[in-house]
Chimera marker file (.cmm) of the C-alpha trace (Angstrom):
<marker_set name="trace">
<marker id="1" x="74.568" y="162.273" z="51.655" r="1" g="1" b="0" radius="0.5"/>
<marker id="2" x="76.355" y="165.415" z="50.452" r="1" g="1" b="0" radius="0.5"/>
<marker id="3" x="73.378" y="166.299" z="48.258" r="1" g="1" b="0" radius="0.5"/>
<marker id="4" x="71.096" y="166.242" z="51.320" r="1" g="1" b="0" radius="0.5"/>
<marker id="5" x="73.411" y="168.673" z="53.100" r="1" g="1" b="0" radius="0.5"/>
<marker id="6" x="72.793" y="171.296" z="50.409" r="1" g="1" b="0" radius="0.5"/>
<marker id="7" x="68.995" y="170.918" z="50.574" r="1" g="1" b="0" radius="0.5"/>
<marker id="8" x="66.891" y="173.901" z="51.651" r="1" g="1" b="0" radius="0.5"/>
<marker id="9" x="65.840" y="172.173" z="54.884" r="1" g="1" b="0" radius="0.5"/>
<marker id="10" x="69.454" y="171.604" z="55.973" r="1" g="1" b="0" radius="0.5"/>
<marker id="11" x="70.885" y="175.047" z="55.312" r="1" g="1" b="0" radius="0.5"/>
<marker id="12" x="71.298" y="175.631" z="59.062" r="1" g="1" b="0" radius="0.5"/>
<marker id="13" x="73.450" y="172.525" z="59.414" r="1" g="1" b="0" radius="0.5"/>
<marker id="14" x="75.555" y="173.573" z="56.440" r="1" g="1" b="0" radius="0.5"/>
<marker id="15" x="76.026" y="177.018" z="57.957" r="1" g="1" b="0" radius="0.5"/>
<marker id="16" x="77.037" y="175.452" z="61.279" r="1" g="1" b="0" radius="0.5"/>
<marker id="17" x="79.662" y="173.287" z="59.550" r="1" g="1" b="0" radius="0.5"/>
<marker id="18" x="81.066" y="176.264" z="57.644" r="1" g="1" b="0" radius="0.5"/>
<marker id="19" x="81.157" y="178.424" z="60.769" r="1" g="1" b="0" radius="0.5"/>
<marker id="20" x="82.918" y="175.638" z="62.699" r="1" g="1" b="0" radius="0.5"/>
<marker id="21" x="85.623" y="175.262" z="60.033" r="1" g="1" b="0" radius="0.5"/>
<marker id="22" x="86.134" y="179.030" z="59.847" r="1" g="1" b="0" radius="0.5"/>
<marker id="23" x="86.351" y="179.170" z="63.658" r="1" g="1" b="0" radius="0.5"/>
<marker id="24" x="89.022" y="176.478" z="63.758" r="1" g="1" b="0" radius="0.5"/>
<marker id="25" x="91.126" y="178.283" z="61.143" r="1" g="1" b="0" radius="0.5"/>
<marker id="26" x="90.692" y="181.717" z="62.662" r="1" g="1" b="0" radius="0.5"/>
<marker id="27" x="91.344" y="180.502" z="66.205" r="1" g="1" b="0" radius="0.5"/>
<marker id="28" x="94.901" y="179.551" z="65.282" r="1" g="1" b="0" radius="0.5"/>
<marker id="29" x="95.531" y="183.032" z="63.906" r="1" g="1" b="0" radius="0.5"/>
<marker id="30" x="93.748" y="184.636" z="66.817" r="1" g="1" b="0" radius="0.5"/>
<marker id="31" x="95.751" y="182.559" z="69.300" r="1" g="1" b="0" radius="0.5"/>
<marker id="32" x="98.982" y="184.037" z="68.000" r="1" g="1" b="0" radius="0.5"/>
<marker id="33" x="97.599" y="187.546" z="68.292" r="1" g="1" b="0" radius="0.5"/>
<marker id="34" x="96.288" y="186.779" z="71.756" r="1" g="1" b="0" radius="0.5"/>
<marker id="35" x="99.690" y="185.471" z="72.841" r="1" g="1" b="0" radius="0.5"/>
<marker id="36" x="101.256" y="188.777" z="71.809" r="1" g="1" b="0" radius="0.5"/>
<marker id="37" x="98.516" y="190.649" z="73.639" r="1" g="1" b="0" radius="0.5"/>
<marker id="38" x="99.116" y="188.604" z="76.807" r="1" g="1" b="0" radius="0.5"/>
<marker id="39" x="102.809" y="189.427" z="76.674" r="1" g="1" b="0" radius="0.5"/>
<marker id="40" x="101.962" y="193.119" z="76.377" r="1" g="1" b="0" radius="0.5"/>
<marker id="41" x="99.382" y="192.858" z="79.177" r="1" g="1" b="0" radius="0.5"/>
<marker id="42" x="102.129" y="192.260" z="81.719" r="1" g="1" b="0" radius="0.5"/>
<marker id="43" x="103.144" y="195.909" z="81.497" r="1" g="1" b="0" radius="0.5"/>
<marker id="44" x="100.335" y="197.773" z="79.734" r="1" g="1" b="0" radius="0.5"/>
<marker id="45" x="96.998" y="198.596" z="81.416" r="1" g="1" b="0" radius="0.5"/>
<marker id="46" x="95.203" y="199.105" z="78.089" r="1" g="1" b="0" radius="0.5"/>
<marker id="47" x="96.301" y="195.634" z="76.973" r="1" g="1" b="0" radius="0.5"/>
<marker id="48" x="94.973" y="194.190" z="80.246" r="1" g="1" b="0" radius="0.5"/>
<marker id="49" x="91.588" y="195.790" z="79.559" r="1" g="1" b="0" radius="0.5"/>
<marker id="50" x="91.613" y="194.421" z="76.016" r="1" g="1" b="0" radius="0.5"/>
<marker id="51" x="92.342" y="190.915" z="77.325" r="1" g="1" b="0" radius="0.5"/>
<marker id="52" x="89.466" y="191.130" z="79.814" r="1" g="1" b="0" radius="0.5"/>
<marker id="53" x="87.007" y="192.376" z="77.167" r="1" g="1" b="0" radius="0.5"/>
<marker id="54" x="88.131" y="189.703" z="74.728" r="1" g="1" b="0" radius="0.5"/>
<marker id="55" x="87.597" y="186.919" z="77.254" r="1" g="1" b="0" radius="0.5"/>
<marker id="56" x="84.179" y="188.269" z="78.256" r="1" g="1" b="0" radius="0.5"/>
<marker id="57" x="83.159" y="188.495" z="74.611" r="1" g="1" b="0" radius="0.5"/>
<marker id="58" x="84.221" y="184.913" z="73.931" r="1" g="1" b="0" radius="0.5"/>
<marker id="59" x="82.421" y="183.668" z="76.990" r="1" g="1" b="0" radius="0.5"/>
<marker id="60" x="79.049" y="185.298" z="76.366" r="1" g="1" b="0" radius="0.5"/>
<marker id="61" x="78.542" y="185.995" z="72.653" r="1" g="1" b="0" radius="0.5"/>
<marker id="62" x="78.423" y="182.443" z="71.305" r="1" g="1" b="0" radius="0.5"/>
<marker id="63" x="75.971" y="181.047" z="73.897" r="1" g="1" b="0" radius="0.5"/>
<marker id="64" x="73.738" y="184.115" z="73.623" r="1" g="1" b="0" radius="0.5"/>
<marker id="65" x="73.490" y="183.636" z="69.853" r="1" g="1" b="0" radius="0.5"/>
<marker id="66" x="72.591" y="179.975" z="70.241" r="1" g="1" b="0" radius="0.5"/>
<marker id="67" x="69.962" y="180.672" z="72.875" r="1" g="1" b="0" radius="0.5"/>
<marker id="68" x="68.358" y="183.396" z="70.767" r="1" g="1" b="0" radius="0.5"/>
<marker id="69" x="68.335" y="181.113" z="67.717" r="1" g="1" b="0" radius="0.5"/>
<marker id="70" x="66.791" y="178.210" z="69.667" r="1" g="1" b="0" radius="0.5"/>
<marker id="71" x="63.294" y="179.698" z="69.958" r="1" g="1" b="0" radius="0.5"/>
<marker id="72" x="63.046" y="180.375" z="66.222" r="1" g="1" b="0" radius="0.5"/>
<marker id="73" x="64.232" y="176.848" z="65.446" r="1" g="1" b="0" radius="0.5"/>
<marker id="74" x="61.497" y="175.388" z="67.640" r="1" g="1" b="0" radius="0.5"/>
<marker id="75" x="58.888" y="177.634" z="66.041" r="1" g="1" b="0" radius="0.5"/>
<marker id="76" x="60.009" y="176.600" z="62.557" r="1" g="1" b="0" radius="0.5"/>
<marker id="77" x="60.204" y="172.859" z="63.378" r="1" g="1" b="0" radius="0.5"/>
<marker id="78" x="57.840" y="171.999" z="66.244" r="1" g="1" b="0" radius="0.5"/>
<marker id="79" x="58.814" y="168.318" z="66.157" r="1" g="1" b="0" radius="0.5"/>
<marker id="80" x="62.309" y="169.072" z="67.494" r="1" g="1" b="0" radius="0.5"/>
<marker id="81" x="63.092" y="167.460" z="70.807" r="1" g="1" b="0" radius="0.5"/>
<marker id="82" x="62.336" y="170.013" z="73.473" r="1" g="1" b="0" radius="0.5"/>
<marker id="83" x="64.537" y="170.026" z="76.565" r="1" g="1" b="0" radius="0.5"/>
<marker id="84" x="62.716" y="172.024" z="79.259" r="1" g="1" b="0" radius="0.5"/>
<marker id="85" x="65.917" y="173.402" z="80.782" r="1" g="1" b="0" radius="0.5"/>
<marker id="86" x="67.738" y="173.862" z="77.480" r="1" g="1" b="0" radius="0.5"/>
<marker id="87" x="68.517" y="177.477" z="78.303" r="1" g="1" b="0" radius="0.5"/>
<marker id="88" x="70.521" y="176.187" z="81.284" r="1" g="1" b="0" radius="0.5"/>
<marker id="89" x="72.365" y="173.385" z="79.495" r="1" g="1" b="0" radius="0.5"/>
<marker id="90" x="73.125" y="175.134" z="76.191" r="1" g="1" b="0" radius="0.5"/>
<marker id="91" x="75.498" y="177.765" z="77.652" r="1" g="1" b="0" radius="0.5"/>
<marker id="92" x="77.430" y="175.040" z="79.481" r="1" g="1" b="0" radius="0.5"/>
<marker id="93" x="77.760" y="173.075" z="76.242" r="1" g="1" b="0" radius="0.5"/>
<marker id="94" x="78.970" y="176.079" z="74.282" r="1" g="1" b="0" radius="0.5"/>
<marker id="95" x="81.407" y="177.084" z="77.020" r="1" g="1" b="0" radius="0.5"/>
<marker id="96" x="82.861" y="173.566" z="76.948" r="1" g="1" b="0" radius="0.5"/>
<marker id="97" x="83.109" y="173.716" z="73.162" r="1" g="1" b="0" radius="0.5"/>
<marker id="98" x="84.774" y="177.123" z="73.373" r="1" g="1" b="0" radius="0.5"/>
<marker id="99" x="87.343" y="175.917" z="75.906" r="1" g="1" b="0" radius="0.5"/>
<marker id="100" x="88.123" y="172.954" z="73.660" r="1" g="1" b="0" radius="0.5"/>
<marker id="101" x="88.647" y="175.226" z="70.638" r="1" g="1" b="0" radius="0.5"/>
<marker id="102" x="90.867" y="177.604" z="72.602" r="1" g="1" b="0" radius="0.5"/>
<marker id="103" x="92.954" y="174.722" z="73.945" r="1" g="1" b="0" radius="0.5"/>
<marker id="104" x="93.262" y="173.058" z="70.549" r="1" g="1" b="0" radius="0.5"/>
<marker id="105" x="94.273" y="176.272" z="68.828" r="1" g="1" b="0" radius="0.5"/>
<marker id="106" x="96.826" y="176.936" z="71.570" r="1" g="1" b="0" radius="0.5"/>
<marker id="107" x="98.333" y="173.502" z="70.987" r="1" g="1" b="0" radius="0.5"/>
<marker id="108" x="98.481" y="174.123" z="67.238" r="1" g="1" b="0" radius="0.5"/>
<marker id="109" x="100.223" y="177.455" z="67.807" r="1" g="1" b="0" radius="0.5"/>
<marker id="110" x="102.763" y="175.731" z="70.092" r="1" g="1" b="0" radius="0.5"/>
<marker id="111" x="103.403" y="173.100" z="67.436" r="1" g="1" b="0" radius="0.5"/>
<marker id="112" x="103.861" y="175.718" z="64.716" r="1" g="1" b="0" radius="0.5"/>
<marker id="113" x="106.160" y="177.919" z="66.810" r="1" g="1" b="0" radius="0.5"/>
<link id1="1" id2="2" r="1" g="1" b="0" radius="0.2"/>
<link id1="2" id2="3" r="1" g="1" b="0" radius="0.2"/>
<link id1="3" id2="4" r="1" g="1" b="0" radius="0.2"/>
<link id1="4" id2="5" r="1" g="1" b="0" radius="0.2"/>
<link id1="5" id2="6" r="1" g="1" b="0" radius="0.2"/>
<link id1="6" id2="7" r="1" g="1" b="0" radius="0.2"/>
<link id1="7" id2="8" r="1" g="1" b="0" radius="0.2"/>
<link id1="8" id2="9" r="1" g="1" b="0" radius="0.2"/>
<link id1="9" id2="10" r="1" g="1" b="0" radius="0.2"/>
<link id1="10" id2="11" r="1" g="1" b="0" radius="0.2"/>
<link id1="11" id2="12" r="1" g="1" b="0" radius="0.2"/>
<link id1="12" id2="13" r="1" g="1" b="0" radius="0.2"/>
<link id1="13" id2="14" r="1" g="1" b="0" radius="0.2"/>
<link id1="14" id2="15" r="1" g="1" b="0" radius="0.2"/>
<link id1="15" id2="16" r="1" g="1" b="0" radius="0.2"/>
<link id1="16" id2="17" r="1" g="1" b="0" radius="0.2"/>
<link id1="17" id2="18" r="1" g="1" b="0" radius="0.2"/>
<link id1="18" id2="19" r="1" g="1" b="0" radius="0.2"/>
<link id1="19" id2="20" r="1" g="1" b="0" radius="0.2"/>
<link id1="20" id2="21" r="1" g="1" b="0" radius="0.2"/>
<link id1="21" id2="22" r="1" g="1" b="0" radius="0.2"/>
<link id1="22" id2="23" r="1" g="1" b="0" radius="0.2"/>
<link id1="23" id2="24" r="1" g="1" b="0" radius="0.2"/>
<link id1="24" id2="25" r="1" g="1" b="0" radius="0.2"/>
<link id1="25" id2="26" r="1" g="1" b="0" radius="0.2"/>
<link id1="26" id2="27" r="1" g="1" b="0" radius="0.2"/>
<link id1="27" id2="28" r="1" g="1" b="0" radius="0.2"/>
<link id1="28" id2="29" r="1" g="1" b="0" radius="0.2"/>
<link id1="29" id2="30" r="1" g="1" b="0" radius="0.2"/>
<link id1="30" id2="31" r="1" g="1" b="0" radius="0.2"/>
<link id1="31" id2="32" r="1" g="1" b="0" radius="0.2"/>
<link id1="32" id2="33" r="1" g="1" b="0" radius="0.2"/>
<link id1="33" id2="34" r="1" g="1" b="0" radius="0.2"/>
<link id1="34" id2="35" r="1" g="1" b="0" radius="0.2"/>
<link id1="35" id2="36" r="1" g="1" b="0" radius="0.2"/>
<link id1="36" id2="37" r="1" g="1" b="0" radius="0.2"/>
<link id1="37" id2="38" r="1" g="1" b="0" radius="0.2"/>
<link id1="38" id2="39" r="1" g="1" b="0" radius="0.2"/>
<link id1="39" id2="40" r="1" g="1" b="0" radius="0.2"/>
<link id1="40" id2="41" r="1" g="1" b="0" radius="0.2"/>
<link id1="41" id2="42" r="1" g="1" b="0" radius="0.2"/>
<link id1="42" id2="43" r="1" g="1" b="0" radius="0.2"/>
<link id1="43" id2="44" r="1" g="1" b="0" radius="0.2"/>
<link id1="44" id2="45" r="1" g="1" b="0" radius="0.2"/>
<link id1="45" id2="46" r="1" g="1" b="0" radius="0.2"/>
<link id1="46" id2="47" r="1" g="1" b="0" radius="0.2"/>
<link id1="47" id2="48" r="1" g="1" b="0" radius="0.2"/>
<link id1="48" id2="49" r="1" g="1" b="0" radius="0.2"/>
<link id1="49" id2="50" r="1" g="1" b="0" radius="0.2"/>
<link id1="50" id2="51" r="1" g="1" b="0" radius="0.2"/>
<link id1="51" id2="52" r="1" g="1" b="0" radius="0.2"/>
<link id1="52" id2="53" r="1" g="1" b="0" radius="0.2"/>
<link id1="53" id2="54" r="1" g="1" b="0" radius="0.2"/>
<link id1="54" id2="55" r="1" g="1" b="0" radius="0.2"/>
<link id1="55" id2="56" r="1" g="1" b="0" radius="0.2"/>
<link id1="56" id2="57" r="1" g="1" b="0" radius="0.2"/>
<link id1="57" id2="58" r="1" g="1" b="0" radius="0.2"/>
<link id1="58" id2="59" r="1" g="1" b="0" radius="0.2"/>
<link id1="59" id2="60" r="1" g="1" b="0" radius="0.2"/>
<link id1="60" id2="61" r="1" g="1" b="0" radius="0.2"/>
<link id1="61" id2="62" r="1" g="1" b="0" radius="0.2"/>
<link id1="62" id2="63" r="1" g="1" b="0" radius="0.2"/>
<link id1="63" id2="64" r="1" g="1" b="0" radius="0.2"/>
<link id1="64" id2="65" r="1" g="1" b="0" radius="0.2"/>
<link id1="65" id2="66" r="1" g="1" b="0" radius="0.2"/>
<link id1="66" id2="67" r="1" g="1" b="0" radius="0.2"/>
<link id1="67" id2="68" r="1" g="1" b="0" radius="0.2"/>
<link id1="68" id2="69" r="1" g="1" b="0" radius="0.2"/>
<link id1="69" id2="70" r="1" g="1" b="0" radius="0.2"/>
<link id1="70" id2="71" r="1" g="1" b="0" radius="0.2"/>
<link id1="71" id2="72" r="1" g="1" b="0" radius="0.2"/>
<link id1="72" id2="73" r="1" g="1" b="0" radius="0.2"/>
<link id1="73" id2="74" r="1" g="1" b="0" radius="0.2"/>
<link id1="74" id2="75" r="1" g="1" b="0" radius="0.2"/>
<link id1="75" id2="76" r="1" g="1" b="0" radius="0.2"/>
<link id1="76" id2="77" r="1" g="1" b="0" radius="0.2"/>
<link id1="77" id2="78" r="1" g="1" b="0" radius="0.2"/>
<link id1="78" id2="79" r="1" g="1" b="0" radius="0.2"/>
<link id1="79" id2="80" r="1" g="1" b="0" radius="0.2"/>
<link id1="80" id2="81" r="1" g="1" b="0" radius="0.2"/>
<link id1="81" id2="82" r="1" g="1" b="0" radius="0.2"/>
<link id1="82" id2="83" r="1" g="1" b="0" radius="0.2"/>
<link id1="83" id2="84" r="1" g="1" b="0" radius="0.2"/>
<link id1="84" id2="85" r="1" g="1" b="0" radius="0.2"/>
<link id1="85" id2="86" r="1" g="1" b="0" radius="0.2"/>
<link id1="86" id2="87" r="1" g="1" b="0" radius="0.2"/>
<link id1="87" id2="88" r="1" g="1" b="0" radius="0.2"/>
<link id1="88" id2="89" r="1" g="1" b="0" radius="0.2"/>
<link id1="89" id2="90" r="1" g="1" b="0" radius="0.2"/>
<link id1="90" id2="91" r="1" g="1" b="0" radius="0.2"/>
<link id1="91" id2="92" r="1" g="1" b="0" radius="0.2"/>
<link id1="92" id2="93" r="1" g="1" b="0" radius="0.2"/>
<link id1="93" id2="94" r="1" g="1" b="0" radius="0.2"/>
<link id1="94" id2="95" r="1" g="1" b="0" radius="0.2"/>
<link id1="95" id2="96" r="1" g="1" b="0" radius="0.2"/>
<link id1="96" id2="97" r="1" g="1" b="0" radius="0.2"/>
<link id1="97" id2="98" r="1" g="1" b="0" radius="0.2"/>
<link id1="98" id2="99" r="1" g="1" b="0" radius="0.2"/>
<link id1="99" id2="100" r="1" g="1" b="0" radius="0.2"/>
<link id1="100" id2="101" r="1" g="1" b="0" radius="0.2"/>
<link id1="101" id2="102" r="1" g="1" b="0" radius="0.2"/>
<link id1="102" id2="103" r="1" g="1" b="0" radius="0.2"/>
<link id1="103" id2="104" r="1" g="1" b="0" radius="0.2"/>
<link id1="104" id2="105" r="1" g="1" b="0" radius="0.2"/>
<link id1="105" id2="106" r="1" g="1" b="0" radius="0.2"/>
<link id1="106" id2="107" r="1" g="1" b="0" radius="0.2"/>
<link id1="107" id2="108" r="1" g="1" b="0" radius="0.2"/>
<link id1="108" id2="109" r="1" g="1" b="0" radius="0.2"/>
<link id1="109" id2="110" r="1" g="1" b="0" radius="0.2"/>
<link id1="110" id2="111" r="1" g="1" b="0" radius="0.2"/>
<link id1="111" id2="112" r="1" g="1" b="0" radius="0.2"/>
<link id1="112" id2="113" r="1" g="1" b="0" radius="0.2"/>
</marker_set>
């Protein structure tokens, strides 16, 4: 099973697993930094702008990357299941995943504090 994961055909899955693990680790660190930024945003206008830009970046960058990658994946492997409205459902899925990661990392930060 592990040997199949390192095969040439599955390099995308391996990359997804690595990116997920790195995201989970970095989200805990980022949550602490974000907590400090939120405390500063109560009084500082520049910190408020940084919080808004950060949230917009989190909301849009991950789904945009997945949507752009989707077309190339279907061109490379035409036998993939094609969902006609995938461009509508994929952003909702990634937003849900993102909210889960943010909530989980916030809980971890609370436990470690």
